N, C-alpha and C positions, 0 to 999 in steps of 0.2 A: 639647315641646309636644304635647298629644294632638291626633291627627287620625282621625276616625272614617271608615270605609269601609263603606258599607252598599248591598247590592244593590237594584236598581229597574230591573226589565226594560222597563218602558213608562211612558207618561205618563198611564195610567188613574189618575184622581184618587185613588182609595182607596189604591192601591199607593204613590202618591207621598206622600201623607199619612203613611202608615205609616213610609215610608223616612226622611222628613224628621224626624219625631219621634224615630225611633231614633238617628239620626245626633246629634241634639242631646242626647238622653239620655245617649249613649255618653260624650260630652265633659262631662257633668254641668253643662250650661249652665242657669241659672234666670233666668226673665224677672221683672222687677219689675212690680206691679200698677200699671195706669193711666199707663204710661210713653209718652212721645212717640218713636215708633220711625220711624226712616228705613230703607226698603228700598231698596237700590241694586243694581238688575239690570244686565246688559249690554244696553243699549238703542242699540247702535252705530248702527243705521239701520233704516228701516221694511221689514224682512223679516218674512214669515209664519213661524211657529214651526216648520214642518216644514223650513225652510231650515237649521236649527241654526245661525244667526247669533247669535241673541239668547237670553237666558235664557227658558225655556219658562214660560208662564203658570200651569201646574200647580204650579210651585215657589212662586210667590207666593200662590196659593190655599192651598196647605199652611200657609204662615206667617201668612196673614191669619186662618185659622181659629184658629191657636194664639194669636195676639195678641189676637183678639176675646174669647177666654176670659180672658185677663189684663187685659181692659178697656183696652187700649192705644189710643192715637190714632196712626193709621199714615199715613206718607207714602211715596209712591212717586216717586223722582226720578232724573234723569240729565240729560246734555247731549249729545244725539245729534250725529252728524257732520252730519246734515241730516234733516229740516227742523226742527220744533218736536218737543218731547218728547210733546206730546199726541197729534200725528198719528202719531209713531212708536209710541206705546203702543196706538193703535188699531189699527194693521197687525199689530203684534205679539200682538195678543189680549189686551193688559192692561188696556186702557181699562174692559173689562166687569167685569174683576176689581175695579179700584178702585170702580166704581160698586156692585158687589154688596155689597163689604165696607165701604163708606163711607170709602175712603182718599182722601187728597188727593194729586193728581198736581202735581209740581213740575218746572218746566223750569228747570234751574240756569242757563241763559243769561238768565233774566229775574228772578232773585232778587238781593236786595241783596247785595254783596259786602263781606266784612270782610278786612282785612289782617292776615296773621300773618307772624311773623319767626322766624328761627332761624340765627344767625350761623355755627354749626357745620355747616350743610348745605353739601353741595358745589355744588350749582347753584341751588336755590330758597332763597335767603337771605331773600327776601321773596316772598310770593305772595298774590293775592286770590281767595279762595274763597267759595262760597255760605254765607250766615249760618245755614242749617239745621245746619251743623256745630255751632254754638253752642247752638242751640235743641233739639236732638235730645238725649234722654236715652240713646238706644240707636242705633247704625248697625250695620245688617246688611248685608254685602257678599255679593252674589248673582251671582258670576261664571259663565261659560259655559267648559267645557273645550274649548280649540281650540289647534292649531297657528298659528303666525303668521309671515308672510313676512319681517318685520323683525326681531322679538324671539325667533323660534323658537317660542315657547310664550306663550300669553296665558291668564291665570288669575286669581288673587286680587289680586296687586300691581297688574297691569296694568289691571285694571277700575276702579281708582281714578282712572284718567286722565279718566274722565268727570266728576270733580268740577271739572276745568278747564273754565272756561265759554268758550263761542263760539271766536272766531279766535285766543285764546290757545294753543289746542291747536297750531295750525300753527306759531305763534311758537316753542313750546318744541321742536318737531320742528327747527326751523331753527337754533336757537342751540346745541342739542346735537348734531345731525349724525350721530354714531356710535352704534352699538348700546350701547356702554359707557356713554357719557355720557347716553344716554337712560335707561337702567337706573338709573343714579346719580340722575337727576332723579325717577324713580318711587320710589326709597327715600326721597328727601326728602319727597315728597308724602305717602307712607305715613305718616311721621312726624307730619304735620298732621292726617291724617284719623283714623287708628288705629281702625278698626272693630273693635267688641267681639266680633262673631260673623261668621263667613264660612261660607256654605253654597254648594257648587258643584254646578251642574247638569251632571252627567256621564252622564246617562241616555242621550242622544244628543249626541256632540261634533262637532267638525269636524277633519278631517285634510287634509293637502296645503297648498294655498295659502290658508290662512285669514289674516284673520279673517272674510272673506266670500265668497272665490271657491273654497274648498276643497269637499270632500264630507262629507256627514253620516256619523257613524261610531257605530254602535251599541256602547256601551260599558257600559251597564247599572249605573251606579253613582251615588250620592249621597255627597259628602264634606263633612265639617264640622270647624271648628277655631276656637279663639279667636284664632289667629295665622295671618296672611296667607301669611308666608314659609314657615311649617311645612306648610301646605296645598300650596303651590306644589311644594315639595320631593316631597311624596308623589305629587300628581297627575302631575307631569312624569315620575317614575320609573315610573309605571304604563304610560305611553303610550311608553316606551322611550327617554327621555332620561337621561343622566349629569347629576346636579345642577350639575356644574362647566361644563356647556354653556349653563346658563341665567344670562344676566347678571344678572337681578335678584337670584337667590339667591347668586351670587358677590360681589356688591356688598354684599348684607346681611351675609354672612360677613366681608368685608373690614372692615367698621364694627364688628364685635364683637357684632352682634345674635345673639340666641339662635336658632340654627337647628337645635337637636337635635328630634328627632321621636320620637313614640311612637304607632305604628299600632294602631288598635282594629278589630276587625271582620274584614273580609276582607283580612287583612294580605298574602296573596299574590296579590292581584288584579293582573293584566297584561293590557293590551289594546294591542298595538303600533300606533302610528300612522304613516301615511306623513307624512315630513316636508316642510316647504316647500322649494321649489326655491331655495336660497340657500346661501351658505358661510361659514366664519369669515374675516373680512377681515383680521384682525390678523396672521396667520402668513404669508400669501402675499405675495411681492414686489409692489410697486406696478405694475410693467409687466405681470405676469400678471393681476392684478386688473383692469386697464384693458382687457385683451384678453378676459377671461372675461366682464366685465360690459358689453361693448360691445352696444349694442341690445337689452339684456336687458328693459327694460320698454318697451312700446309700446301703442298704442290701436288696437283693430280698429274702424275706421270704419263697417263694414258692420253691426256690432252696435251701435254708439254711437247713442244717441238724442238726442244733443245737449242733454242736461239740464244741461250745463255745471257739474255739482257738482264734478268733478275740476279743472276750470279755475279755479273760484272758491276752492276749499280748498286748492289747492297752495301750501304755505308758501314755496317757493323761486320762486314764478312761472315755473315751468319748462314749463308746458303753453302751446302756442300754438294759436291758431284763426286757420286760413287757408283761404280758399275753402270754408268750410263743413266744414272737416275739422280734428280735433285731433291735434297732434302734440307729443310730448315732446322738449324740447331737452336732449339728453344732457350738454351742458356745464353746464347750470344744475342738473340734477337732483341731488338730494342722497340719493336712494335710501331715503327715508323711506316709500314706499309707501302713503301717504294716498290716492293716486288709485286704487290696486288695492283698498284697503280700503273706499272709500266708494262705488265704481261699482255702482249698482242693476242694471245690465245685464251685468255682468262682461266689459265691453269692454276694461277695461285688463288686459293679458295679460303673463306674464313669459315672455320668448323665451329659448330655450336657444341660446346661441352653439355654433358648430360645435366650438370647442375644449373647451367643457365637455361637449357631447354625447359626444364620443369618449374624452375623458379623465375622466369623471365618476367612475369608481371609483377611479382613482388619486388624484384631488383630494380625495375623501372621506377616503381613508387618511391623506394628509399633512396634512389639517385636523382 
């Protein structure tokens, strides 16, 4: 499957417009006149664009211009971790985009849900998803290039998790538990959504402890493909991962999905990212894991503003509120990193144990 890689050094609108058009042209994607088009950006939480947490509004503007030329009816939707999609779009700078181009804002948490079934799926035999999936003629997936504390990397496939409404996100974290099972669930979900076009915002990505607490990383790229997995293979390789390290990719391959890629454009692009502070859990003995992961996740109550987002969203109910302070119950914690992902103050921190501090290089080698 073709994956285009186009240079884009800034979010200056003219440069983004040219890069997005070129990325689409390279993979020979054609739009239908008058179509109903859903744009699904990464709207994880209300962060300003310069934080590099969410898809930059310049990407949406570029697409809205193209779609306006085609007479399309445009919808912009997601189900953020908190609060509403509309408020999140406002902080992320996208509400003005919707107003300027007459796009409809959709909060997936408030839409009518339809039940979809596939007995061949590993986790999601049945799932209830927003009815826009059936109403839209075209779904365009707009992920942000980031590393991820739980999944190592988040891109095209992971961005589809936003189609899961409300509290169900926490539920699926709870029932999957491990990175491998969560990846399997994401591939199931991908089969239900099947976006026809994916355009990745990799102008400025995020490295380190993403998806919210990492650092912005100038990358200077726009990627596009008709296939989510193909794009994830190329994007993860660009930032220094081997594809066998990314569980959504290995799961797709295990199911016999087409994971062959053809890179077009800047085929030698490499921008190495700092990886999240985590390890492969499946190789190390359990007693080592218990030692390494001890007190790994904690809450800095000096930074904490007691918004209670982590407390309310924790799928395992592992966060306790005592004496006006929040604490993670390690026995109940399932290491899903939802608290770390959603904290607006970055008060949820990943602590390095002494064992991992002194043995970090050795452990990286053996994992």
